[in-house]
C-alpha positions in Angstrom: -9.9 -28.0 -5.8 -9.7 -27.3 -9.5 -6.7 -25.5 -11.1 -6.4 -22.7 -13.6 -5.3 -22.9 -17.2 -1.9 -24.7 -17.2 1.2 -24.2 -19.2 2.1 -27.7 -20.4 5.1 -29.2 -22.1 3.3 -29.8 -25.3 1.1 -26.7 -25.4 1.2 -23.2 -26.9 4.8 -23.2 -28.1 6.1 -23.2 -24.6 9.8 -22.8 -23.9 11.2 -25.6 -21.8 14.1 -24.7 -19.5 16.2 -27.6 -18.2 19.8 -28.3 -17.3 20.0 -30.3 -20.6 18.1 -29.5 -23.7 15.7 -26.7 -24.5 12.3 -26.2 -26.1 10.5 -29.5 -25.8 13.5 -31.8 -25.7 12.9 -33.2 -22.2 15.5 -35.3 -20.4 13.6 -37.9 -18.4 14.0 -37.6 -14.6 15.3 -34.1 -14.6 13.3 -31.0 -13.4 12.1 -28.6 -16.1 10.3 -25.3 -16.2 7.9 -24.4 -19.0 7.7 -20.7 -19.9 4.8 -19.3 -21.9 5.9 -17.0 -24.7 3.9 -13.7 -25.1 2.5 -14.9 -28.4 0.6 -17.7 -26.6 -1.2 -15.1 -24.4 -2.5 -13.0 -27.4 -2.7 -15.2 -30.5 -2.5 -13.5 -33.8 -5.7 -13.2 -35.8 -9.1 -11.8 -35.1 -9.6 -9.5 -32.1 -12.6 -10.8 -30.2 -13.7 -7.4 -28.7 -12.7 -3.8 -28.5 -11.4 -4.4 -24.9 -8.9 -6.8 -26.5 -7.1 -3.6 -27.6 -6.4 -3.0 -23.9 -4.7 -6.4 -23.4 -1.1 -5.7 -22.8 -0.1 -8.8 -24.8 -1.6 -7.2 -27.9 0.9 -4.3 -27.6 -1.7 -2.1 -29.4 0.4 1.0 -29.1 4.1 1.7 -28.7 5.5 2.0 -25.2 5.5 5.7 -24.1 7.5 7.3 -21.3 9.2 4.2 -20.1 12.7 4.6 -21.5 14.4 5.1 -18.2 12.5 2.1 -16.7 13.5 0.0 -19.6 17.1 1.1 -19.4 17.2 0.1 -15.8 15.9 -3.4 -16.7 18.5 -3.7 -19.5 21.3 -2.9 -17.1 19.9 -5.5 -14.7 19.7 -8.1 -17.5 23.3 -7.4 -18.4 24.9 -7.2 -15.0 27.7 -9.6 -14.0 25.5 -11.5 -11.6 24.8 -15.1 -12.5 21.4 -15.1 -10.8 19.4 -11.9 -10.1 15.8 -11.3 -9.0 14.0 -8.0 -9.3 10.5 -6.9 -8.2 8.5 -4.3 -10.1 5.4 -2.8 -8.6 2.7 -0.4 -9.8 -1.1 -0.2 -9.5 -3.3 -1.9 -11.9 -2.9 -0.3 -15.3 0.5 1.2 -14.6 2.1 -0.9 -17.3 4.1 -3.6 -15.4 3.1 -6.5 -17.8 3.6 -4.2 -20.8 7.2 -3.3 -19.9 8.0 -6.9 -19.3 6.7 -7.7 -22.7 8.8 -5.0 -24.2 11.9 -6.5 -22.6 11.1 -9.9 -23.9 10.5 -8.6 -27.4 13.8 -6.8 -27.3 15.6 -10.0 -26.4 13.8 -11.9 -29.1 14.5 -9.2 -31.8 18.1 -9.0 -30.7 18.9 -12.3 -32.3 20.7 -13.7 -29.2 20.1 -17.0 -27.4 18.0 -15.6 -24.6 15.0 -17.8 -23.5 12.3 -15.5 -22.1 8.7 -15.8 -21.2 6.0 -15.8 -18.5 5.5 -18.6 -16.0 1.9 -19.2 -14.7 1.1 -19.8 -11.0 0.2 -23.4 -11.8 3.3 -24.1 -13.7 5.4 -22.5 -11.0 3.7 -24.6 -8.4 4.3 -27.8 -10.4 7.9 -26.8 -10.9 8.5 -26.1 -7.2 7.0 -29.4 -6.2 9.4 -31.5 -8.2 11.5 -33.8 -6.1 14.6 -33.2 -8.1 14.4 -29.4 -8.2 18.0 -29.1 -7.1 19.1 -30.6 -10.4 17.4 -28.0 -12.5 19.6 -25.7 -14.6 19.7 -23.5 -17.6 21.8 -23.8 -20.7 21.0 -20.4 -22.2 20.5 -16.9 -20.8 17.0 -17.0 -19.3 14.4 -14.4 -18.2 11.5 -15.7 -16.2 8.6 -13.2 -15.7 6.2 -14.0 -12.8 3.0 -11.8 -13.1 0.8 -11.6 -10.0 3.8 -12.8 -8.0 1.9 -12.6 -4.7 -0.2 -15.5 -5.9 2.9 -17.7 -6.1 4.5 -16.9 -2.7 5.0 -20.5 -1.5 6.4 -21.7 -4.9 8.7 -18.7 -5.1 10.0 -19.2 -1.6 10.9 -22.8 -2.4 12.6 -21.9 -5.7 14.6 -19.0 -4.2 15.9 -21.2 -1.4 17.1 -23.7 -4.1 18.7 -20.9 -6.2 20.5 -19.5 -3.1 22.2 -22.9 -2.8 22.5 -23.7 -6.5 26.0 -24.9 -7.5 25.9 -22.6 -10.6 25.3 -19.5 -8.6 28.9 -18.4 -8.1 30.2 -19.7 -11.4 30.6 -18.3 -14.9 27.8 -19.2 -17.3 24.6 -17.9 -18.8 22.6 -15.6 -16.5 19.2 -16.3 -15.0 16.9 -13.4 -14.3 13.6 -13.5 -12.4 11.3 -10.5 -12.8 8.4 -10.4 -10.2 5.4 -8.2 -11.0 2.8 -7.2 -8.5 0.7 -4.2 -7.4 2.2 -3.9 -4.0 5.3 -5.3 -2.3 6.6 -4.2 1.1 10.0 -5.4 2.4 8.6 -5.2 6.0 5.5 -7.3 5.8 3.1 -9.3 3.5 3.9 -11.6 0.7 7.2 -10.0 -0.3 8.5 -10.0 3.3 7.9 -13.7 3.5 10.1 -14.4 0.5 13.3 -13.0 2.0 14.3 -14.4 5.4 15.8 -11.6 7.5 18.0 -13.9 9.5 21.7 -14.5 8.9 20.8 -17.9 7.5 18.6 -16.2 4.9 21.4 -14.0 3.6 21.8 -16.2 0.5 18.3 -15.5 -0.6 18.6 -11.8 0.1 21.7 -11.6 -2.1 19.8 -12.9 -5.1 17.7 -9.7 -5.2 19.0 -6.8 -7.2 17.9 -4.6 -5.5 16.4 -6.1 -2.3 13.7 -3.4 -2.2 10.8 -3.5 -4.8 10.9 -0.9 -7.5 7.8 1.1 -8.5 7.1 2.1 -12.1 7.2 5.9 -12.6 3.9 7.4 -13.3 3.3 9.2 -16.6 3.5 12.6 -15.1 4.3 14.7 -18.2 1.4 16.1 -20.3 3.2 15.3 -23.5 3.5 11.6 -22.6 -0.2 11.4 -21.8 -1.1 13.2 -25.0 1.1 10.7 -26.9 -0.7 7.7 -25.4 -4.1 9.1 -26.0 -3.4 10.0 -29.6 -1.9 6.6 -30.4 -4.8 4.8 -28.9 -7.3 7.0 -30.7 -5.7 5.9 -34.0 -5.8 2.2 -33.0 -9.5 2.5 -32.1 -10.3 4.3 -35.3 -8.6 1.5 -37.3 -10.4 -1.2 -35.4 -13.8 0.5 -35.9 -13.1 1.7 -39.4 -13.8 5.3 -38.6 -11.7 8.5 -38.9 -9.6 9.1 -35.8 -10.9 11.6 -33.4 -8.7 14.8 -33.2 -7.0 15.9 -30.0 -7.0 19.6 -29.1 -3.5 21.0 -29.6 -1.7 22.2 -26.5 -3.2 25.5 -25.5 -6.2 25.2 -27.9 -8.6 24.0 -25.1 -7.5 25.1 -21.6 -10.2 22.9 -20.0 -8.8 19.8 -21.8 -5.3 20.8 -20.8 -6.3 21.0 -17.2 -8.0 17.7 -17.3 -5.0 16.0 -18.9 -2.7 16.9 -16.0 -5.0 15.5 -13.3 -3.5 12.6 -11.4 -6.1 10.1 -12.6 -4.4 10.1 -16.0 -0.9 9.0 -14.9 -1.5 5.4 -15.9 -1.4 4.5 -19.6 -4.3 2.1 -19.2 -6.6 4.8 -18.0 -5.8 6.9 -21.0 -6.3 3.9 -23.3 -9.7 3.3 -21.7 -10.7 6.9 -22.3 -9.7 6.6 -25.9 -11.8 3.4 -26.2 -15.0 5.1 -25.0 -14.3 8.4 -26.9 -16.2 7.3 -30.1 -19.3 7.2 -28.0 -18.8 10.3 -25.9 -16.1 12.5 -27.5 -12.5 12.8 -26.3 -13.0 15.8 -24.0 -16.1 14.2 -22.5 -14.2 10.9 -21.9 -11.7 12.7 -19.7 -14.5 13.8 -17.4 -15.0 10.2 -16.3 -13.2 8.6 -13.4 -11.1 5.5 -13.8 -13.8 3.3 -12.4 -16.5 5.0 -14.5 -14.5 4.1 -17.6 -14.1 0.5 -16.3 -17.8 0.1 -15.7 -18.7 1.4 -19.2 -16.3 -1.0 -20.9 -17.4 -3.9 -18.6 -21.0 -3.3 -19.6 -20.1 -3.5 -23.2 -18.1 -6.7 -22.7 -21.0 -8.2 -20.8 -23.4 -7.4 -23.7 -20.9 -9.1 -26.0 -20.7 -12.2 -23.9 -24.4 -12.4 -23.5 -24.6 -12.2 -27.3 -23.0 -15.6 -27.5 -25.9 -17.1 -25.5 -28.5 -19.4 -27.0 -31.5 -17.4 -28.1 -33.8 -20.2 -26.9 -34.4 -18.8 -23.4 -34.0 -15.4 -21.8 -32.5 -16.9 -18.6 -29.8 -18.5 -20.8 -28.3 -15.0 -21.2 -27.6 -14.8 -17.5 -25.4 -17.9 -17.3 -22.6 -16.9 -19.8 -22.3 -13.5 -17.9 -22.2 -15.3 -14.6 -19.6 -17.8 -15.7 -17.5 -15.1 -17.2 -17.4 -13.4 -13.8 -16.6 -16.7 -12.2 -13.7 -17.2 -14.6 -12.3 -13.8 -13.6 -12.2 -14.9 -10.0 -10.0 -17.8 -10.8 -7.9 -16.2 -13.5 -9.2 -18.5 -16.3 -10.6 -22.1 -16.5 -9.6 -25.2 -18.2 -12.3 -26.9 -20.2 -12.9 -29.6 -17.5 -13.0 -27.0 -14.8 -15.4 -24.9 -16.8 -17.7 -27.9 -17.4 -17.7 -28.6 -13.6 -18.4 -25.0 -12.8 -21.1 -24.7 -15.4 -22.9 -27.7 -14.0 -22.6 -26.6 -10.3 -23.6 -23.0 -10.9 -26.5 -24.0 -13.1 -27.8 -26.3 -10.4 -27.2 -23.8 -7.6 -28.9 -20.9 -9.4 -31.7 -22.9 -10.8 -30.9 -21.8 -14.3 -30.5 -24.4 -17.0 -28.8 -23.6 -20.3 -30.3 -25.1 -23.5 -28.1 -28.1 -24.4 -26.6 -28.3 -20.9 -23.2 -27.4 -19.5 -21.3 -28.5 -22.6 -23.1 -26.1 -24.8 -22.7 -23.3 -22.3 -18.9 -23.9 -22.1 -18.6 -24.1 -25.9 -20.5 -20.8 -26.3 -18.4 -19.1 -23.7 -15.2 -20.5 -25.2 -16.2 -18.8 -28.4 -16.5 -15.5 -26.5 -13.4 -15.9 -24.4 -11.2 -18.4 -26.2 -8.3 -20.1 -24.4 -6.1 -23.0 -25.5 -7.5 -26.5 -25.4 -11.1 -25.2 -25.3 -10.7 -23.5 -22.0 -12.1 -20.1 -21.0 -9.8 -17.1 -20.8 -10.1 -14.5 -18.1 -10.8 -10.9 -19.2 -8.1 -8.3 -19.5 -7.3 -5.7 -18.2 -7.9 -6.3 -14.5 -9.9 -3.2 -13.7 -12.4 -4.0 -16.5 -12.6 -7.6 -15.4 -13.2 -6.5 -11.8 -16.0 -4.1 -12.9 -17.5 -7.0 -14.9 -17.6 -9.2 -11.8 -19.5 -6.5 -9.9 -22.0 -5.9 -12.7 -22.6 -9.6 -13.5 -23.1 -10.6 -9.8 -25.5 -7.7 -9.2 -28.1 -9.8 -11.0 -28.1 -12.0 -7.9 -29.3 -11.2 -4.4 -26.9 -10.7 -1.5 -27.0 -14.3 -0.2 -26.6 -15.7 -3.7 -23.5 -13.6 -4.2 -21.9 -14.8 -1.0 -22.7 -18.4 -1.9 -21.0 -17.9 -5.3 -17.8 -16.6 -3.6 -17.7 -19.5 -1.1 -18.0 -22.0 -3.9 -15.4 -20.3 -6.0 -12.9 -20.1 -3.1 -13.5 -23.8 -2.3 -12.9 -24.8 -5.9 -10.1 -22.4 -6.9 -8.4 -21.4 -3.7 -6.1 -18.5 -3.3 -6.8 -16.6 -6.6 -10.3 -15.8 -5.4 -9.5 -13.7 -2.2 -6.5 -12.1 -4.1 -8.9 -11.0 -6.8 -11.5 -9.7 -4.2 -8.8 -7.7 -2.5 -7.9 -6.1 -5.9 -11.6 -5.3 -6.5 -11.9 -3.8 -3.0 -8.8 -1.6 -3.5 -10.1 -0.4 -6.9 -13.8 0.0 -6.2 -14.7 -0.1 -2.4 -13.7 3.5 -1.7 -16.2 4.7 -4.3 -19.3 3.2 -2.6 -19.2 -0.3 -4.0 -19.7 -2.4 -0.9 -20.0 -5.8 -2.5 -16.2 -6.8 -2.6 -16.0 -6.1 1.2 -19.0 -8.3 1.8 -17.6 -11.0 -0.4 -14.2 -10.9 1.3 -15.8 -11.0 4.7 -17.6 -14.2 3.8 -14.3 -15.8 2.8 -12.7 -14.7 6.1 -15.6 -16.4 8.0 -15.1 -19.5 5.8 -11.4 -19.5 6.7 -12.0 -18.9 10.4 -14.4 -21.8 10.5 -12.3 -24.6 8.9 -9.5 -23.4 6.6 -6.5 -21.8 8.2 -4.7 -22.0 4.9 -7.2 -19.6 3.4 -6.8 -17.2 6.3 -3.1 -17.2 5.8 -3.4 -16.5 2.2 -5.8 -13.6 2.8 -3.4 -12.2 5.5 -0.5 -12.3 3.1 -2.4 -10.6 0.3 -3.7 -7.7 2.5 -2.0 -4.5 1.5 0.1 -3.0 4.3 -1.3 0.5 3.8 -5.0 0.8 3.0 -8.1 2.7 4.1 -10.7 0.5 2.5 -9.5 -2.7 4.2 -8.2 -1.6 7.6 -10.8 -3.2 9.8 -10.9 -6.3 7.7 -7.1 -6.7 7.8 -7.2 -6.5 11.6 -9.9 -9.0 11.9 -8.0 -11.5 9.7 -5.0 -11.1 12.0 -7.1 -11.7 15.1 -8.8 -14.8 13.7 -5.5 -16.2 12.5 -3.9 -15.7 15.9 -6.8 -17.7 17.5 -6.2 -20.6 15.1 -2.4 -20.5 15.5 -2.8 -20.5 19.3 -4.6 -23.8 19.1 -1.9 -25.3 16.8 0.9 -23.9 19.0 -0.6 -25.4 22.1 -0.5 -28.8 20.4 2.9 -28.6 18.6 4.8 -25.6 20.0 7.4 -25.6 17.2 9.8 -22.7 16.5 8.2 -22.1 13.1 4.7 -21.7 14.5 5.9 -19.6 17.4 7.7 -17.3 15.0 4.7 -17.1 12.7 2.6 -16.1 15.7 5.0 -13.3 16.6 5.0 -12.0 13.0 1.2 -11.9 13.0 1.1 -10.2 16.4 3.4 -7.6 15.0 1.2 -7.0 12.0 -1.9 -7.0 14.2 -0.5 -4.3 16.5 0.1 -2.1 13.4 -3.5 -2.8 12.2 -4.9 -1.9 15.6 -2.9 1.3 15.8 -4.1 2.3 12.3 -7.7 1.9 13.7 -7.0 4.0 16.8 -7.2 1.1 19.2 -4.1 2.2 21.1 -4.2 0.1 24.3 -4.9 -3.1 22.3 -2.0 -2.2 19.9 0.4 -1.7 22.8 -0.6 -5.0 24.5 -0.3 -6.9 21.2 3.1 -5.3 20.4 4.4 -6.2 23.9 3.4 -9.8 23.3 5.3 -9.8 20.0 8.4 -8.4 21.7 8.2 -11.0 24.5 8.1 -13.9 22.0 10.8 -12.5 19.8 13.1 -11.9 22.8 12.8 -15.6 23.7 13.5 -16.7 20.1 16.4 -14.3 19.7 18.0 -15.5 23.0 18.2 -19.0 21.5 19.0 -18.1 17.9 20.1 -14.4 17.6 21.3 -14.9 14.0 17.8 -15.8 13.0 15.6 -13.6 15.2 17.5 -10.4 16.1 16.1 -8.5 13.0 12.6 -9.5 14.0 13.1 -8.4 17.6 14.4 -5.0 16.4 11.4 -4.5 14.2 9.0 -5.3 17.0 10.8 -3.0 19.4 10.6 -0.1 16.9 6.8 -0.6 16.7 6.5 -0.9 20.5 8.3 2.4 21.0 5.7 4.1 18.8 2.8 2.5 20.6 4.2 3.5 24.1 4.5 7.1 22.9 0.9 7.1 21.6 -0.2 6.4 25.1 2.0 9.0 26.8 4.6 6.6 28.2 7.5 8.8 26.9 10.5 7.5 28.9 9.6 3.9 28.2 9.1 4.8 24.5 12.6 6.4 24.3 14.3 3.5 26.0 12.6 1.1 23.6 13.5 3.2 20.6 17.1 3.3 21.7 17.3 -0.4 22.0 15.8 -0.9 18.6 18.2 1.6 17.0 21.3 -0.1 18.6 20.2 -3.5 17.2 19.7 -2.0 13.7 23.1 -0.3 13.9 24.7 -3.7 14.6 22.7 -5.3 11.8 23.4 -2.5 9.2 27.1 -2.5 10.0 27.2 -6.2 8.9 24.7 -6.1 6.1 24.1 -2.5 5.0 22.1 -3.4 1.8 19.6 -5.4 3.9 19.4 -3.2 7.0 20.2 0.4 6.2 16.6 1.2 5.4 15.6 -0.3 8.8 18.2 1.8 10.6 16.8 4.9 9.0 13.3 4.0 10.1 14.5 3.4 13.6 16.5 6.7 13.7 13.4 8.5 12.5 11.4 7.0 15.3 14.1 7.8 17.8 14.2 11.4 16.8 10.5 11.7 17.6 10.9 10.1 21.0 13.8 12.5 21.8 11.7 15.4 20.8 8.8 14.2 23.0 11.1 14.6 26.0 12.4 18.0 25.0 15.9 16.8 23.9 15.7 19.0 20.8 19.4 19.1 19.7 19.6 15.3 20.0 16.3 15.0 18.1 17.6 17.2 15.3 20.9 15.4 14.9 19.1 12.1 14.8 16.5 13.3 12.3 19.2 14.7 10.1 21.0 11.3 10.0 17.7 9.6 9.1 17.1 12.1 6.2 20.7 11.6 4.9 20.3 7.9 4.8 16.9 8.0 3.2 17.9 10.7 0.7 20.8 8.4 -0.4 18.4 5.4 -0.7 15.7 7.5 -2.6 18.3 8.9 -5.0 19.1 5.3 -6.1 15.5 3.9 -5.8 12.9 6.7 -5.6 10.0 4.3 -6.2 11.0 2.3 -3.1 12.1 5.0 -0.7 10.3 8.3 -1.5 7.6 7.6 1.0 10.2 7.0 3.7 12.1 10.1 2.8 8.9 12.2 3.0 8.3 10.9 6.5 11.7 11.8 7.6 11.5 15.2 6.0 8.3 15.9 7.9 9.9 15.0 11.2 13.1 17.0 10.4 10.9 20.1 9.6 9.5 19.9 13.1 12.9 19.5 14.7 14.2 22.5 12.8 11.2 24.6 13.8 11.7 23.6 17.5 15.2 25.1 17.4 14.1 28.3 15.6 15.4 27.5 12.1 12.3 28.6 10.4 13.3 29.0 6.8 15.0 25.6 6.8 11.9 24.1 8.4 9.6 25.6 5.8 11.8 24.4 2.9 11.9 20.9 4.4 8.1 20.8 5.0 7.4 21.9 1.4 9.6 19.1 0.1 7.7 16.6 2.2 4.3 17.9 0.9 5.5 17.7 -2.7 6.5 14.1 -2.4 3.3 13.1 -0.5 1.1 14.9 -2.9 2.6 12.9 -5.7 2.2 9.7 -3.7 -1.4 10.4 -2.7 -2.4 11.2 -6.3 -1.2 7.8 -7.3 -2.4 5.8 -4.3 -4.9 7.7 -2.2 -5.9 4.6 -0.3 -2.4 4.4 1.1 -1.1 8.0 1.3 -4.0 10.4 1.9 -3.4 10.3 5.7 0.3 11.1 5.2 -0.5 14.0 2.9 -2.9 15.4 5.4 -0.3 15.2 8.2 2.3 17.0 6.0 -0.1 19.7 5.0 -0.9 20.4 8.7 2.8 20.6 9.4 3.4 22.9 6.4 0.6 25.3 7.6 2.5 25.8 10.9 5.8 26.4 9.1 4.2 29.0 6.8 2.6 30.7 9.8 6.0 30.8 11.6 7.3 33.0 8.7 4.2 35.3 8.6 2.7 33.9 5.4 -0.8 33.9 6.9 -3.0 33.5 3.9 -1.0 30.6 2.6 -1.0 29.0 6.1 -4.7 29.3 6.3 -5.3 27.8 2.9 -3.0 24.9 3.7 -4.6 24.3 7.1 -8.0 24.2 5.4 -6.9 21.6 2.9 -5.5 19.5 5.7 -8.6 19.8 7.8 -10.8 18.8 4.8 -8.8 15.7 4.3 -9.0 14.8 8.0 -12.7 15.4 8.1 -13.1 12.9 5.2 -10.9 10.3 7.0 -12.5 10.8 10.4 -16.0 10.5 9.0 -15.2 7.0 7.9 -12.9 5.9 10.8 -13.3 8.2 13.9 -11.3 5.9 16.2 -8.3 6.2 13.9 -8.5 9.8 12.7 -10.4 11.8 15.3 -7.2 12.7 17.1 -5.6 13.9 13.8 -8.8 15.9 13.0 -8.6 17.6 16.4 -4.9 18.5 15.8 -5.8 19.9 12.4 -8.7 21.9 13.7 -6.5 23.3 16.5 -4.1 24.5 13.8 -6.9 25.9 11.7 -8.2 27.9 14.7 -4.8 29.5 15.1 -4.6 30.3 11.4 -8.0 31.9 11.5 -7.0 33.9 14.5 -3.9 35.1 12.8 -6.0 36.7 10.1 -8.5 38.4 12.5 -11.4 36.0 11.8 -12.1 35.8 15.5 -15.5 34.3 15.7 -14.6 31.6 13.3 -11.4 30.9 15.2 -13.3 30.6 18.5 -15.9 28.2 17.0 -13.2 26.0 15.7 -11.2 26.1 18.9 -14.4 25.1 20.9 -14.9 22.1 18.5 -11.3 21.0 19.2 -11.9 21.2 23.0 -15.0 19.1 22.7 -13.2 16.4 20.7 -10.2 16.4 23.0 -12.3 16.3 26.2 -13.8 13.1 24.8 -10.4 11.6 23.9 -8.8 12.6 27.2 -11.7 11.0 29.2 -10.9 7.7 27.6 -7.0 8.0 27.5 -5.8 10.7 29.9 -2.1 9.8 29.6 -2.2 10.2 25.9 -4.6 13.1 25.4 -4.5 15.4 28.5 -1.5 17.3 27.1 -3.3 17.8 23.8 -6.4 18.9 25.6 -4.2 21.5 27.5 -2.9 22.8 24.2 -6.4 23.2 22.7 -7.6 24.9 25.9 -4.8 27.4 25.4 -5.9 28.0 21.8 -9.5 28.4 23.0 -8.4 30.9 25.7 -6.4 33.0 23.2 -9.5 33.2 21.0 -11.6 34.3 23.9 -9.0 37.0 24.8 -9.2 38.4 21.3 -12.9 38.8 21.8 -12.3 40.4 25.2 -14.1 37.6 27.1 -11.4 37.6 29.8 -13.1 35.6 32.6 -13.9 32.8 30.2 -10.3 33.0 28.8 -8.8 32.7 32.3 -10.9 29.7 33.1 -9.8 28.0 29.8 -6.1 28.7 30.6 -6.5 27.4 34.1 -8.1 24.2 32.9 -5.3 23.8 30.5 -2.7 24.2 33.2 -4.3 21.6 35.4 -4.7 19.2 32.5 -0.9 19.6 31.8 0.1 19.4 35.4 0.5 15.5 35.7 2.9 15.4 32.8 4.7 18.6 33.9 5.5 16.9 37.2 6.8 13.9 35.4 8.9 15.5 32.7 9.1 19.2 33.6 11.6 20.4 31.1 9.8 18.8 28.1 6.6 20.6 29.2 8.2 23.8 30.4 7.5 26.0 27.3 3.9 25.1 26.9 3.2 25.4 30.6 4.9 28.8 30.8 2.8 30.1 28.0 -0.4 28.8 29.6 0.5 30.4 32.9 1.5 33.7 31.3 -1.8 33.9 29.4 -3.7 32.9 32.6 -2.1 35.7 34.7 -2.8 38.3 32.0 -6.4 37.2 31.5 -7.1 37.1 35.3 -5.7 40.6 35.7 -7.9 42.0 32.9 -10.9 40.1 34.4 -10.2 41.4 37.9 -9.6 37.8 39.2 -7.1 36.8 41.8 -4.7 34.0 40.6 -6.0 30.6 41.7 -4.1 28.9 44.5 -3.7 25.8 42.4 -1.7 27.7 39.8 0.8 29.4 42.2 3.0 26.2 42.8 3.3 25.8 39.0 4.6 29.4 38.7 7.1 28.7 41.4 8.3 25.5 39.7 8.6 27.3 36.4 10.7 30.1 38.0 13.0 27.4 39.6 13.4 25.7 36.2 14.3 29.0 34.5 16.8 29.9 37.2 18.4 26.5 36.8 18.8 27.0 33.1 20.4 30.4 33.5 22.9 29.0 36.0 23.7 26.2 33.6 24.3 28.7 30.8 26.5 30.8 33.0 28.7 27.8 33.8 29.0 27.1 30.0 
């Protein structure tokens, strides 16, 4: 397997960090780390192409709107910790690399003795593999920036363990700071979760992090910030092209432009800079009509034309090879000269395209187009333009040729290839570009056949919340479990068994996201079984893992209507997290809040409303405290708890409080979904549905209808792509919409919508009666009320009766939890039957008697109080 462009001791003005000496003064036999200074990533001199202006290492424009983020990083640098690690996240183009560069330049300009730079994945791998790593040290204050940190998970894990036990950790001396940059990082799963052992034995590693949760860059959400970025980049583009800068409309001068500028698509500085770069060809106002991916494709096409221009003019087919090799280079993040020569020969042979002068001439020409140190080939920056270039370049091949290229690239370059494909899928797959999903599927098949390491890397790189990759992520977990089961049967080590439990836990979540509820439950039960066994032997190591699996299991039990079992499981998980959070609040307070949120839902399911409200309020208090300190990390969790709290407040008749809480949840989730629709659109739809109900409770009927229609439109979109996952949510939203239409007297439309809900829920209840019969009963009640409004009383009575009988099994099991819904259904049934001249059905009479008995019991209990 070839490796990417390396940072070497003697190359590019690297900064050498060692326990003795600095720069290139190496002490033989001692471990060292070579940092690449920013200047080596963007050499001074001629700009190769206009997209070079987008390269964050060029620092083409001043940093805008990041003062608070920078101030937070300065405080982190200057804290009294000897060693501190921080993780910064944000989608591609948010400015993670740029803000790290600004921090490094501040240190350099400050005249102090800070040593600061970037470390490549290859250098970090070499560093972590040194036998004498424990002897490594630093003589000066040191900042190490790890870009694309998920690609260095194994190396980081080794280094963090060494740092946790480093003799200098608790002493006075120069500080060491590690800044990890990545698009996504979740403390509960994925690459970031694997860095920090959740056991007591991993406490030393956890204590290195400041804070332990990843921080997300704030979006540029103010129009004046966006205008400043756009204006600055227009001036840079004009200087580069030697033309007068294009004018921006002044605020208020062009209302259409003002409306465009505040759209969520423009919250990332890179997107604004891309718009400025295409403006000379389209005009500024017209450029803002393009989507982020449209801009990327336009710039990638121009870059491909430039790369093709370096081809030999001797043959038309020769123009295809430089473009192809440029795309290949993106997949690996750059190529050394030798790697490029090997790739050029292999790809020429496989594609049947020969370059005049051979592979050496091809690599030489491509180096001229994309220069890297020591005659290597640099990758293209920024990522989204590079990803678009891969799509455009490989579209010159047929489907089978594309898949073959991906297999060869993964075999040669390893982990960077699937990581790159996942990024391409996240950025482009939701807009109708199917290729990255097909390519990634080919690598999954390759890993399943003979490369468990590749499967593991793909599993770690999968985002925890995604619409585009849901099915694929579940398939990776399934295949990996099959491979691990074979290994476990042969070796049966604690490490492999623990890995199997972790993947089972992830797999259960993936299955639930896909609506495969029975499979999710069975998988979660297996994860709990294994983790109980591990925790019984080593509670210090495995109690946190057991608590997490129990929390998931409670949700899956509830999804299938097993409400008492769900409550008992949620209570067990919460007690474990209380114990863990009492000992280590920094590590486990977020988990306790999550568990309390889940417990509140389970209590509500069983009609224990006061207990549910108290529990939900505690969850919100904790998460509000966490979000105040780290909004980027905890706002999604706060929105979830607010949504649940609004429901609990409404259940107890506190309608104004419920509305205010629901509105806050929607505001947060709208902001999150604008930035990351792939992750947060389902959450926004849920909160909108909830808000519509709260608006209706207070008589704001038009607002309630508009909100319900927005929620339903989102769920239609989601259910069209993934019916198993989102059809139940669509049914709930349609049921809500039918009620809102009825409130405004739109009776025929309300009935048609209610009938659609009944059809969907009949289908769902036939497959999963325990989970969906209560929901079918609710929708039959809505359908019946719509029929009453149209004076179709016989049909209404039949609908209410069917609802009563659908609810009856659950009513017998937990009568108090179902009492209110059942009483309404019976009341409506009796009224409709009377108006239709129908005698009450004999099957309904025992239900009426039971309801009367429950009501009498409640009155007696109140009298005693």
